[in-house]
Structures are given as structure tokens and as C-alpha cells.
C-alpha positions as CSV (number, residue, x, y, z in Angstrom):
1,M,62.9,-113.8,12.0
2,N,60.2,-112.2,14.2
3,K,56.9,-110.8,12.8
4,L,55.6,-107.5,13.3
5,R,51.9,-107.7,15.0
6,I,49.9,-104.8,14.7
7,L,48.3,-104.2,18.1
8,P,44.3,-103.4,18.2
9,A,45.1,-99.8,19.1
10,M,46.9,-99.4,15.9
11,I,43.9,-100.7,13.9
12,G,42.0,-98.1,15.6
13,I,44.2,-95.6,14.5
14,M,44.1,-96.6,11.1
15,A,40.2,-96.6,11.1
16,V,40.3,-92.8,11.4
17,G,41.3,-92.1,7.8
18,M,44.8,-93.3,7.8
19,T,45.9,-95.9,5.2
20,A,48.8,-98.3,5.8
21,S,51.0,-96.9,3.5
22,S,51.0,-93.4,5.3
23,L,52.3,-94.9,8.6
24,S,55.7,-95.9,9.6
25,Y,56.5,-97.9,12.5
26,A,59.8,-98.3,14.7
27,V,60.0,-100.6,17.3
28,G,60.8,-98.4,20.5
29,G,61.0,-100.7,23.3
30,P,58.7,-100.0,26.0
31,S,57.3,-97.2,24.5
32,G,55.9,-99.1,21.6
33,L,55.3,-98.4,18.1
34,A,56.3,-94.8,16.7
35,V,53.6,-93.3,14.3
36,K,54.1,-91.1,11.7
37,Y,51.2,-89.2,10.6
38,Q,50.1,-88.5,6.9
39,T,51.2,-85.1,5.8
40,Q,51.0,-82.8,2.7
41,G,53.4,-80.0,1.7
42,Q,56.5,-79.1,3.4
43,L,54.8,-78.3,6.9
44,G,53.1,-80.9,9.4
45,E,49.8,-82.9,9.4
46,T,46.5,-81.2,8.7
47,V,44.0,-81.5,11.8
48,V,40.5,-80.6,10.8
49,N,38.2,-79.1,13.5
50,P,41.1,-79.1,15.9
51,Y,39.1,-77.8,19.1
52,G,35.9,-79.8,18.5
53,L,33.7,-76.9,18.0
54,A,34.1,-75.8,14.5
55,P,34.0,-78.4,11.9
56,L,34.8,-76.2,9.0
57,T,38.1,-75.3,10.1
58,A,41.7,-76.9,10.3
59,V,44.9,-76.3,11.4
60,I,48.3,-77.2,8.9
61,R,50.7,-78.0,11.8
62,N,54.0,-76.3,11.6
63,G,56.0,-79.3,11.6
64,G,58.5,-78.3,14.1
65,Y,59.4,-75.1,12.0
66,V,58.8,-71.5,13.1
67,I,56.5,-69.8,11.0
68,K,57.0,-66.0,10.9
69,K,53.8,-65.2,8.6
70,A,51.3,-66.5,6.5
71,S,48.3,-66.0,3.9
72,V,45.7,-68.3,3.3
73,R,43.0,-68.5,0.4
74,I,40.0,-70.9,0.2
75,V,39.6,-71.5,-3.4
76,P,35.9,-71.1,-4.1
77,K,33.8,-73.5,-6.0
78,K,32.6,-72.7,-9.3
79,G,30.7,-69.2,-9.0
80,G,31.3,-69.2,-5.2
81,Q,32.8,-66.8,-2.8
82,E,36.7,-66.4,-2.2
83,I,37.8,-66.3,1.3
84,K,41.5,-65.2,1.9
85,Y,43.2,-63.6,5.1
86,Q,46.5,-62.8,6.7
87,V,48.0,-64.7,9.6
88,G,50.2,-63.0,12.0
89,P,52.8,-64.5,14.3
90,E,50.6,-64.5,17.4
91,A,48.0,-66.8,15.7
92,L,50.4,-69.2,14.3
93,R,52.3,-69.6,17.5
94,T,48.7,-70.2,19.5
95,H,47.4,-72.8,17.0
96,G,50.6,-74.4,16.5
97,G,50.5,-74.0,12.5
98,I,48.4,-72.2,10.0
99,P,44.6,-71.7,11.0
100,V,42.6,-72.4,8.1
101,F,39.0,-70.9,8.4
102,G,35.8,-71.1,5.8
103,L,36.0,-74.5,4.5
104,Y,33.1,-75.9,2.4
105,A,31.1,-78.7,4.1
106,D,31.3,-82.3,2.7
107,Y,33.9,-81.2,0.0
108,K,37.4,-81.7,-1.1
109,N,38.6,-77.9,-0.3
110,K,41.6,-76.6,-2.0
111,V,43.5,-74.4,0.6
112,E,46.3,-72.0,-1.1
113,V,48.9,-71.0,1.6
114,T,52.0,-68.9,1.3
115,Y,54.1,-68.6,4.5
116,T,57.6,-67.7,5.5
117,R,59.2,-70.5,7.2
118,V,62.4,-70.3,9.5
119,F,64.7,-73.2,10.0
120,W,67.8,-72.6,12.4
121,G,67.8,-69.0,11.0
122,E,67.3,-69.7,7.6
123,E,64.2,-68.0,6.2
124,K,62.0,-69.4,3.0
125,E,59.2,-68.2,1.6
126,I,57.0,-71.4,0.6
127,T,53.5,-71.3,-1.6
128,E,51.8,-74.7,-1.9
129,T,48.1,-76.1,-2.0
130,Y,46.6,-78.3,0.4
131,D,43.6,-80.7,0.0
132,I,41.2,-80.5,2.8
133,W,38.3,-82.8,3.0
134,T,35.4,-81.9,5.4
135,A,32.2,-84.0,6.5
136,P,28.7,-83.2,5.8
137,V,27.1,-80.7,8.1
138,W,26.1,-82.2,11.7
139,V,22.9,-81.3,13.2
140,D,20.9,-81.9,16.3
141,V,17.2,-83.0,15.5
142,V,14.2,-83.2,17.9
143,G,12.5,-86.2,16.3
144,D,9.6,-84.4,14.9
145,A,9.1,-85.6,11.3
146,S,7.4,-82.5,10.4
147,K,10.5,-80.5,10.9
148,N,13.2,-80.1,8.4
149,P,16.3,-81.6,9.9
150,A,18.7,-79.7,7.6
151,L,20.8,-77.0,9.4
152,I,19.5,-74.3,7.2
153,E,18.6,-73.7,3.8
154,T,19.2,-70.5,1.7
155,E,18.3,-68.5,-1.5
156,V,20.0,-65.4,-2.6
157,V,17.2,-63.5,-4.0
158,K,19.4,-60.1,-4.5
159,S,23.0,-60.6,-5.3
160,A,25.8,-58.7,-3.2
161,P,27.4,-56.0,-5.5
162,K,31.2,-55.9,-5.7
163,E,31.7,-53.8,-2.6
164,F,29.8,-56.2,-0.5
165,S,30.8,-59.5,-2.1
166,D,33.1,-60.3,0.4
167,R,31.1,-60.1,3.2
168,L,30.4,-63.0,5.7
169,Y,27.2,-63.1,8.2
170,L,27.1,-64.9,11.4
171,L,23.6,-65.9,11.7
172,N,22.7,-66.7,15.2
173,N,19.6,-69.2,14.8
174,L,17.7,-71.6,16.9
175,G,16.1,-74.9,16.2
176,Q,13.1,-76.4,18.0
177,L,13.1,-76.9,21.5
178,D,15.3,-79.8,22.8
179,S,12.9,-82.6,24.3
180,H,15.8,-83.7,26.1
181,A,15.6,-80.8,28.3
182,A,11.7,-80.8,29.1
183,R,12.5,-81.1,32.8
184,A,15.0,-78.4,33.3
185,V,13.3,-75.4,34.8
186,W,13.9,-73.2,37.8
187,N,11.8,-73.9,41.0
188,N,13.6,-72.6,43.8
189,P,12.9,-69.8,44.7
190,E,9.7,-69.4,43.1
191,G,9.4,-68.5,39.3
192,G,12.4,-67.3,37.0
193,A,12.9,-67.9,33.3
194,L,12.6,-71.3,32.3
195,Q,16.0,-73.0,30.9
196,W,14.9,-72.7,27.3
197,N,17.0,-75.2,25.2
198,N,17.3,-75.2,21.6
199,P,19.5,-77.3,19.5
200,Q,22.1,-74.6,18.0
201,K,21.9,-73.5,14.4
202,N,24.8,-71.0,14.5
203,V,26.4,-70.7,11.1
204,I,28.5,-68.1,9.3
205,L,27.3,-67.7,5.4
206,D,28.9,-66.2,2.5
207,T,27.1,-64.1,0.0
208,K,26.3,-67.1,-2.1
209,G,24.3,-68.4,0.6
210,D,26.9,-71.0,1.4
211,I,28.0,-72.3,5.0
212,R,31.4,-71.5,5.5
213,W,31.5,-72.3,9.3
214,Y,29.1,-73.7,12.0
215,M,29.3,-74.5,15.7
216,K,29.0,-78.2,16.7
217,T,28.1,-77.6,20.4
218,D,27.9,-80.9,22.0
219,H,31.0,-80.9,24.1
220,I,29.8,-77.4,25.8
221,Y,26.0,-77.8,25.6
222,N,24.0,-80.3,27.5
223,P,20.3,-80.0,27.5
224,E,19.7,-82.0,30.4
225,S,22.0,-80.0,32.6
226,L,20.8,-76.6,34.1
227,Y,24.4,-75.5,34.2
228,S,25.3,-76.5,30.5
229,A,22.2,-75.6,28.7
230,G,20.1,-72.8,27.3
231,I,19.7,-70.6,24.4
232,M,23.1,-69.2,22.8
233,M,22.5,-65.6,22.3
234,G,24.1,-62.1,22.2
235,F,26.9,-63.0,19.7
236,H,29.4,-60.1,19.0
237,Q,32.6,-60.3,17.5
238,T,35.2,-58.6,19.7
239,A,37.7,-56.2,18.9
240,D,40.6,-58.9,19.1
241,G,38.4,-60.8,16.4
242,M,36.9,-63.3,18.8
243,L,33.2,-64.3,19.5
244,S,31.4,-63.7,22.8
245,W,28.1,-64.9,23.6
246,G,25.8,-66.4,26.6
247,Y,23.7,-69.3,27.1
248,G,21.7,-70.2,30.2
249,Q,23.5,-70.0,33.1
250,R,26.7,-69.4,31.2
251,Y,28.7,-66.6,29.4
252,A,31.8,-67.5,27.1
253,K,34.2,-66.3,24.7
254,Y,35.9,-68.3,21.8
255,D,38.1,-67.6,18.9
256,L,36.7,-68.5,15.4
257,M,38.8,-72.0,15.3
258,G,36.9,-72.8,18.3
259,R,39.5,-72.6,20.7
260,E,38.1,-71.8,24.4
261,V,39.1,-68.5,26.1
262,Y,36.7,-68.7,28.8
263,N,33.3,-70.4,29.7
264,R,32.1,-69.6,32.8
265,R,29.0,-69.9,35.0
266,L,27.3,-66.6,35.9
267,P,28.1,-65.4,39.5
268,V,25.8,-67.1,41.9
269,N,23.9,-64.0,42.8
270,Y,22.5,-63.9,39.1
271,A,20.6,-66.3,36.6
272,D,19.0,-66.9,33.2
273,F,21.1,-65.2,30.7
274,S,19.6,-64.5,27.4
275,H,19.6,-62.1,24.6
276,A,22.4,-59.7,25.3
277,M,26.0,-59.7,26.0
278,M,27.7,-56.5,25.0
279,P,31.5,-56.0,25.2
280,G,32.0,-52.5,26.5
281,S,34.5,-50.1,25.4
282,N,35.9,-50.1,28.8
283,G,36.8,-53.5,28.6
284,N,34.1,-55.1,30.7
285,D,31.3,-57.3,29.5
286,F,27.5,-56.2,29.9
287,L,25.2,-59.1,30.4
288,R,21.3,-59.3,30.6
289,V,20.7,-61.6,33.5
290,S,18.1,-61.9,36.3
291,S,18.4,-61.8,40.2
292,A,18.7,-65.3,41.5
293,D,17.0,-64.7,44.7
294,L,14.9,-61.4,45.2
295,R,12.9,-60.7,48.2
296,R,9.7,-58.8,47.1
297,P,8.0,-56.0,49.4
298,D,5.5,-58.6,50.1
299,N,8.3,-61.0,51.5
300,T,7.9,-63.3,48.9
301,R,11.5,-64.6,47.4
302,V,11.5,-65.0,43.7
303,H,13.9,-65.3,40.8
304,T,13.3,-62.3,38.5
305,V,12.9,-62.5,34.8
306,R,15.1,-60.6,32.1
307,D,15.4,-57.3,34.2
308,V,18.8,-56.9,35.7
309,V,22.0,-55.9,33.9
310,I,25.5,-56.7,35.3
311,E,28.9,-55.4,34.3
312,V,31.6,-58.1,34.6
313,A,35.1,-57.4,34.6
314,P,37.8,-59.7,32.7
315,N,38.3,-61.7,35.9
316,G,34.9,-62.6,36.4
317,S,33.8,-60.1,39.2
318,V,30.8,-58.1,39.1
319,V,31.7,-54.4,38.8
320,D,28.1,-53.1,39.1
321,E,24.5,-54.0,38.4
322,W,21.5,-52.3,37.2
323,R,18.2,-53.7,38.9
324,L,15.6,-52.4,36.7
325,F,12.9,-53.3,39.0
326,D,14.4,-50.6,41.3
327,I,14.9,-48.1,38.3
328,L,12.3,-48.2,36.3
329,D,8.3,-48.9,36.9
330,P,7.7,-52.4,36.8
331,N,4.2,-51.8,37.0
332,R,3.8,-49.9,33.7
333,A,1.2,-52.2,32.1
334,I,0.1,-50.3,28.9
335,V,2.4,-52.6,26.6
336,V,1.9,-55.8,28.3
337,K,-1.8,-55.4,27.9
338,S,-1.6,-54.6,24.2
339,I,1.0,-57.3,23.0
340,D,0.1,-60.5,21.2
341,Q,0.2,-63.2,24.1
342,G,1.0,-65.8,21.0
343,A,4.1,-64.3,20.0
344,V,5.8,-63.4,23.7
345,C,9.4,-64.0,23.1
346,L,10.6,-66.7,24.0
347,N,7.4,-67.9,25.0
348,V,6.0,-68.4,21.7
349,D,2.3,-70.0,22.1
350,M,0.3,-70.3,18.9
351,A,-2.9,-71.1,21.2
352,M,-2.8,-67.7,22.5
353,S,-2.3,-65.9,19.2
354,G,-4.1,-62.6,18.8
355,K,-5.0,-62.5,22.6
356,T,-4.0,-59.7,25.0
357,L,-4.0,-59.1,28.7
358,T,-6.6,-57.5,30.6
359,T,-6.3,-55.4,33.8
360,E,-8.4,-58.1,35.7
361,Q,-6.0,-61.1,34.4
362,L,-3.0,-58.9,35.8
363,A,-4.6,-58.3,39.1
364,R,-5.2,-62.0,39.5
365,L,-1.6,-62.7,39.2
366,D,-0.9,-60.8,42.3
367,A,-3.8,-62.2,44.1
368,K,-2.6,-65.8,43.3
369,K,1.2,-64.8,43.9
370,A,1.9,-66.3,40.5
371,F,5.4,-65.8,39.4
372,G,7.7,-66.9,36.7
373,D,8.4,-66.6,33.0
374,I,4.9,-65.0,32.3
375,P,3.9,-61.7,31.0
376,G,2.9,-59.6,33.8
377,T,3.8,-56.5,36.1
378,G,6.2,-56.6,38.9
379,A,9.3,-58.2,39.8
380,G,9.1,-62.0,39.4
381,R,7.5,-61.8,36.1
382,N,8.3,-61.0,32.4
383,W,7.3,-57.1,32.9
384,A,10.7,-55.9,31.1
385,H,12.1,-58.3,28.7
386,V,15.3,-56.6,28.3
387,N,16.6,-58.0,24.9
388,S,19.7,-55.9,24.4
389,V,22.2,-53.7,26.2
390,D,24.7,-51.3,24.9
391,Y,27.5,-49.2,27.0
392,D,28.1,-45.4,26.0
393,G,31.6,-44.6,27.3
394,T,31.1,-40.8,26.7
395,D,28.9,-40.5,29.9
396,D,29.2,-43.8,31.5
397,S,25.9,-45.1,30.6
398,I,23.9,-48.2,29.5
399,I,21.2,-48.2,26.7
400,I,18.6,-51.1,27.3
401,S,15.8,-52.1,25.0
402,S,12.8,-53.2,27.1
403,R,10.4,-55.2,24.7
404,H,7.6,-55.2,27.3
405,Q,7.8,-51.6,27.9
406,S,8.3,-50.8,24.0
407,S,11.2,-48.5,25.2
408,V,14.7,-47.9,24.5
409,I,16.0,-46.2,27.8
410,K,19.4,-44.7,28.7
411,I,20.6,-45.2,32.4
412,G,23.6,-43.6,34.0
413,R,26.1,-45.2,36.3
414,D,24.1,-43.5,39.2
415,K,21.2,-45.7,38.2
416,E,19.1,-42.4,37.0
417,V,17.2,-42.3,34.0
418,K,18.7,-40.1,31.3
419,W,16.1,-40.3,28.3
420,I,13.1,-42.8,27.2
421,L,12.6,-43.3,23.6
422,S,9.0,-44.4,23.8
423,A,5.4,-43.2,23.6
424,P,4.7,-41.1,26.7
425,N,1.5,-42.9,27.7
426,G,1.9,-44.7,30.9
427,W,5.1,-43.1,32.0
428,K,4.3,-41.4,35.5
429,G,6.1,-39.3,38.0
430,K,9.8,-38.7,37.2
431,F,9.7,-40.6,34.1
432,K,7.3,-38.3,32.2
433,D,10.0,-35.6,31.9
434,K,12.3,-38.2,30.5
435,V,10.5,-39.2,27.4
436,L,11.9,-37.8,24.2
437,T,10.0,-35.2,22.2
438,P,9.6,-36.4,18.6
439,V,10.6,-33.4,16.2
440,D,10.9,-33.0,12.2
441,K,14.2,-32.3,10.5
442,N,13.7,-28.7,11.3
443,G,13.4,-29.5,15.0
444,K,9.5,-28.6,15.0
445,P,7.7,-30.5,17.5
446,L,5.3,-33.5,16.1
447,K,2.2,-34.0,17.5
448,C,1.2,-37.4,18.8
449,E,-1.8,-39.1,20.2
450,M,-2.0,-42.5,21.8
451,G,1.1,-44.0,20.2
452,Q,0.4,-42.4,17.0
453,C,2.7,-39.3,15.5
454,E,2.3,-37.0,12.3
455,G,4.9,-36.4,9.9
456,G,5.8,-40.2,9.4
457,F,7.4,-40.6,12.8
458,D,6.7,-43.5,14.8
459,W,7.9,-45.0,17.9
460,T,9.1,-48.7,18.1
461,W,7.0,-51.5,19.5
462,T,8.1,-54.6,21.4
463,Q,11.7,-53.7,19.7
464,H,15.1,-55.4,19.8
465,T,18.6,-54.0,19.4
466,G,18.7,-50.6,20.7
467,W,22.3,-49.6,20.0
468,K,24.1,-46.5,19.7
469,I,26.0,-45.9,16.4
470,D,29.3,-44.6,17.8
471,E,30.7,-43.6,14.4
472,K,27.9,-41.3,13.6
473,S,27.3,-39.8,17.3
474,K,29.2,-36.5,18.5
475,G,28.8,-34.7,21.6
476,D,25.1,-34.7,22.7
477,I,24.0,-35.8,19.3
478,I,23.8,-39.6,19.1
479,Y,22.3,-41.8,16.6
480,V,20.5,-45.1,17.8
481,S,19.5,-47.8,15.4
482,V,16.5,-50.1,16.6
483,F,14.4,-53.1,15.0
484,D,11.0,-52.0,15.5
485,N,9.1,-55.6,15.7
486,G,5.6,-53.8,15.4
487,D,3.6,-56.1,17.5
488,G,1.1,-53.9,19.6
489,R,1.8,-50.9,17.7
490,A,-0.1,-48.1,19.0
491,F,-1.2,-50.0,21.8
492,R,-3.5,-52.3,19.8
493,Q,-3.8,-55.2,17.9
494,P,-5.0,-54.8,14.4
495,D,-8.4,-55.9,13.2
496,N,-6.4,-57.8,10.5
497,E,-3.4,-59.8,11.4
498,K,-1.7,-58.9,8.0
499,D,-1.8,-55.4,8.6
500,N,1.2,-56.0,11.1
501,Y,4.7,-54.8,9.6
502,S,8.3,-54.5,11.1
503,R,10.8,-51.6,10.4
504,A,14.6,-51.1,10.7
505,V,14.6,-47.6,12.0
506,I,17.6,-45.1,13.0
507,Y,17.0,-42.1,15.1
508,K,18.9,-38.9,15.8
509,I,18.6,-38.1,19.6
510,D,19.7,-34.5,20.9
511,Q,20.4,-35.6,24.6
512,K,20.6,-31.8,25.5
513,K,17.2,-30.8,24.0
514,M,15.6,-34.0,24.8
515,T,14.3,-34.4,21.3
516,V,14.3,-37.5,18.9
517,E,14.4,-37.2,15.0
518,Q,13.6,-40.5,12.8
519,V,16.2,-40.2,10.0
520,W,15.8,-43.5,8.3
521,D,13.5,-46.4,8.2
522,Y,12.6,-49.4,5.9
523,G,10.0,-52.0,6.3
524,K,6.6,-50.7,6.2
525,E,6.7,-50.5,2.6
526,R,6.9,-54.4,2.4
527,G,4.3,-54.9,4.8
528,Y,3.6,-58.2,6.3
529,E,6.0,-59.9,3.8
530,L,8.8,-58.9,6.4
531,Y,6.7,-59.0,9.7
532,S,8.9,-60.4,12.4
533,P,7.0,-60.1,15.6
534,I,9.8,-61.4,17.7
535,T,13.9,-61.3,17.7
536,S,15.7,-59.7,14.9
537,S,18.4,-57.2,14.8
538,V,19.4,-53.9,13.2
539,E,23.2,-53.0,13.3
540,Y,25.4,-50.2,11.6
541,Q,28.6,-51.2,9.9
542,A,31.4,-48.8,9.6
543,D,33.7,-50.6,7.4
544,K,31.3,-50.5,4.4
545,E,29.1,-47.5,6.0
546,S,26.1,-49.8,5.9
547,V,23.2,-51.3,7.9
548,V,22.5,-54.9,8.3
549,V,19.1,-56.0,9.1
550,Y,18.0,-59.5,10.1
551,W,14.1,-59.9,9.7
552,A,14.6,-63.0,12.0
553,S,10.9,-64.3,12.6
554,V,9.3,-63.6,9.4
555,G,6.6,-66.3,9.0
556,L,6.4,-67.0,12.7
557,K,2.5,-67.2,12.5
558,T,2.0,-69.1,9.2
559,K,1.5,-72.7,8.3
560,E,4.9,-72.6,6.6
561,G,6.9,-71.5,9.8
562,T,9.7,-69.3,10.2
563,H,11.8,-68.3,7.2
564,P,14.1,-65.3,8.2
565,V,15.4,-62.7,5.6
566,L,19.0,-61.0,5.8
567,T,19.5,-57.6,4.4
568,E,22.0,-55.3,4.0
569,F,21.7,-51.4,3.1
570,R,24.0,-48.7,2.2
571,W,23.5,-45.8,4.5
572,G,20.3,-44.0,3.9
573,G,19.5,-46.3,1.0
574,D,16.0,-46.8,-0.1
575,E,16.4,-50.5,-0.9
576,P,18.6,-53.4,0.3
577,V,21.8,-54.3,-1.8
578,F,21.8,-57.7,-0.6
579,E,19.0,-59.9,0.3
580,M,19.1,-63.4,1.4
581,H,16.2,-65.8,2.6
582,V,16.7,-68.8,5.1
583,K,14.7,-71.5,5.9
584,G,15.0,-74.2,8.5
585,A,15.4,-72.2,11.7
586,L,14.0,-69.4,13.8
587,G,16.5,-66.5,13.6
588,Y,17.6,-64.2,16.7
589,R,20.2,-61.8,15.2
590,A,22.9,-61.6,12.2
591,L,26.4,-59.8,12.1
592,P,29.1,-59.5,9.6
593,I,32.5,-61.3,10.6
594,D,35.8,-60.0,9.8
595,V,38.3,-62.9,9.3
596,N,41.3,-60.7,9.0
597,K,40.4,-59.0,12.4
598,A,40.8,-62.8,14.1
599,F,44.2,-63.8,12.5
600,V,46.2,-60.5,11.6
601,K,48.1,-60.4,14.9
């Protein structure tokens, strides 16, 4: 009788989690041994992290059956948050089984599934429970012993009321700069934005503060490669439930399971994505990039810095571009000369904290022909720092937030400025008439002087996320939400750093009368406690008629370091209905995630 010999390859298979009792073998001639994988229930094997990007997801394979529909419930930990959702036939076919989203890390998860199984014309509804183990959270570290290596830590300081208790929030966070990437910079042509590289800390949290999804990006992100590196920013959940974002020289779209839809290099005429990728209602994507090669009037060729918006079709072609150095005034310097040079997003340099630029320093940049990712004026420097872009399909325009102009600006397809939400100081020529006039609730103009207005109205200063609220807007009346970071408020630095504050603010704009009314704000009453000099976001949520605010850089200038704060407000509410504090990362923005949208088809 011959003895069966287990080959080294088979020993390797057993080493990844299967026991000998879970395997069956068959002598199959030249094809070798047949392997039966471990299964649970009445379907096929369970595969954790099926696409390598999302370790807290799994697929329960269909086992060769047809599944028509399914529902999934992740049984919560004691006191935890339930996740449940419906799965349609399209998602079941795409993933070859039942997609499981929202597992706890380092835990034996119980997952309840109900599905309709079809076997040669016979349909059967089955309900069963699966046990799915997950590994501990994996995170990149940079080797600095003073930094917390955890992905993030959370503390819920105000629990969500019942109507908000099913919320899931994606937090787009950044770790410390990755030392592997220290030499990855542009130098041809001159200048351009540095290839910022941060280990990613992108997570989805429930309202209890538990991590229910995170990105393990090592197979799509390489900090030593110019074309596979960069800060992941600009996340949105698209209408089909998927995630879109960009990083460095790439823009991408994946589903919540981590399956790639596309991951493309920027068109070669452009470079240096960061901050903003917005899906437009016309089916195209709007990306904030830069010009990869611009010949200035003085004949110098440069990479520009955060001052170009492109519209990209689904096939990757560039439909249109907005070259802001041609459209706006790149020499308007009043804001650049008043902001804190120690907190220039993304160039945070605490050695420059509290310092501002002078007219003489700006002139020396021109004299030296100094270009690059540096605050200054003129193309080839960080004069605009556009950090958000929105598309208004009602009049085929874009709305941008320009941090270094402290302005939210609407620009038409014809590249003409429609309006400017900004203090009027420093706007010259044809732009002066485009600055909106602040009014009170009765439409009476408010008096303003050097960036300060009466009646409680305030402009935004070095702001982020200037987005139109489509659901509240009608005709010429539109609502815009903005995160007013507050650096350089009223064109000056306060005598006491702790007099700074940030605000979430919503404006009502009459585009015909060219007026703006401040209808809601929050933050001044919390003062320095929520001051976020860089990053951060404000976004209206139609499903609960609420506003989500991420105070993403709280503590940036303190010894303790950044500790972002996530809040959600009912529309017009005086106080947040939910508040969670986060440690271990510098935040960029936050957004709710709708799981049913991802799998319902």
C-alpha cells in the first residue's frame, strides 16, 4: 500500500489557517491533489479582505449556487452599534457571494445572513449565522517613538440620539510624513507641490467610536514612487455607493469592499492632485490639480501649485479646465501676507508659527525667481491653494474654495467669475463688482470695514469645503456651507494665539441681487477649544436634514498635538447632537457612509 506524501506546497496552505481535518484530498493524476476549503453553513468558503484593501470586509462565497437576494446583520458587541443592510443581485453576482461589511477588528464576529438560494429552478430562503475572525488593525508607523502608533483612538463625549444612532462616518485622516518618501519631489520644470506622503489613516467609525472599516493601502500606495504616492484626499461616496478620491498623481474609485473600479494616473498635462475630487451631477469628475508645465510671462517654465481645476470624463479624457492664474488675480496678496506661516496647509512648520509675510519678502521671491510649494503670489507658487471644488449643474458652473484668497468663488463654463464670497479688500478691477454684499435677514446691507462687519456677520478666513447645498437651493437663491478655519481673521494675527476660533457656517446667497446672508454658524462660542487652523469640513446631509462638521486639526499648535473633533447638528441647531473626539491623527475631512447604497442593487 502506497503512503500519501504531503507536498511542501500543501504544508504552506495549512499554515494560513486551515487544519488537516478541514481538508480533503484526492489523487488527481498530473493535476495533483484536490483541496476542499473550510466552509460554514450552506454556501461556500468565507474570504476575509477579498480584495486586499479593506481588512474588515469579507465575502461568503456562493458555493456554486445562484443567490437572488440577501440581507446581512453584523451582531454588535455588548453596547455596540448594529450594522445591517440589504444586498441585491448585482452585488451578489459581482462579488461571487454575499458581501460582508462592518466587521469588528481582532474579534470573532457573528454575522447573520438571510438569502434566497436557487438550485436548478428550486428557490429556498435560508437564515444562518457565520463566525468570521478578523486580525488586529494594521497601521504604518514612521519609527518616531514619540508618536502614537495606533491607527486612531476615540472618545464619544455626546452620544447620538436614536435617529442618528445608525450613522457610520468615514474619517479621512493623515499620519506622520513617511520617511521612505523623503526624496520624492518634483524638480523639472521648476517648483511644483512636493509629493506629500503620509501613511493613510482612513477609517469608518460607528457612533460608539468603534472602527468598522479601514484601508490597508500597501498594494496601491508606494511612498518611494512618484506615481503611486501622495496624500489620499477628496473622498466622496458616489451615487452608486462607491468611494472616489485622489492621491499624488492619481485619482481612483473603489467600492466599499475594496474592489477597484479604476485607479488612474492624472493626464500628463497636469500634476499634484490633493484636497478635492468632486463627482459632478453631469457624470464627470472635477479634480483640483496643477499645471505640469506652464510658461510664465517672464519665460520661466514652472509646475504651478494647487491652482487648476480639470473636468474628467468617465473614459479619462479632459473635458475642460479652469486655469485660475488666468481667471483670477494671482497677485492679490492681502491674505497671503496675513496668514500664519507656521500653519500653511499642507506645509506645517512650527518654526514659522505666528510669522507673516511682508511685501519685501514677496518681492524677493520674484527677484530670485523662487518657485515651488511656498506661499507667495503669481503662478508657480502657492497663491491660491484651492482646497475644494463643487459643480453647480443649474448654470454649469464650478464653486471653489481658495484658502490663500480667503474666498469662495463661483466661475462659469465661460471662465468668467460670477460672484466672490470674500471681504472686498484687495479685489481690483473687474473683480470688485463680483464681491457679494452682506445683508441682514431683512435684506438690509451691513457695514463692513477691513474684514469686520456689523450684525454678527463674518466672512470666511482660510476656509475649506465651500459647497452648494442643492436640497435647500432654488433658482437664484442658493445655500453654501463652509468651514471657516479662522486663520488671519480680518487680515491680522491676534495678539493672543488663543483668541483664534473656527466656525461652521452656512450662507444664503441671492445670485441675482449679489447679496449674502449668514443664516447659521457655530464655533465662536467654543473659542480656541475647537480652533482648527488647517483642513476640516462642513457638509449638509439630506437624509437626516443635518450638518456634519469635522474640526480636523484641533490642537495642531499645542504640545499634545492634533485631536480632531467630529460633530453632527440638526439643521439650524444651537448645539451638536453628537460629538466624538479622535486622537492619533491629523484629520482632513469626514462624511457619513450609506451602506445600503453600496449593496442594494
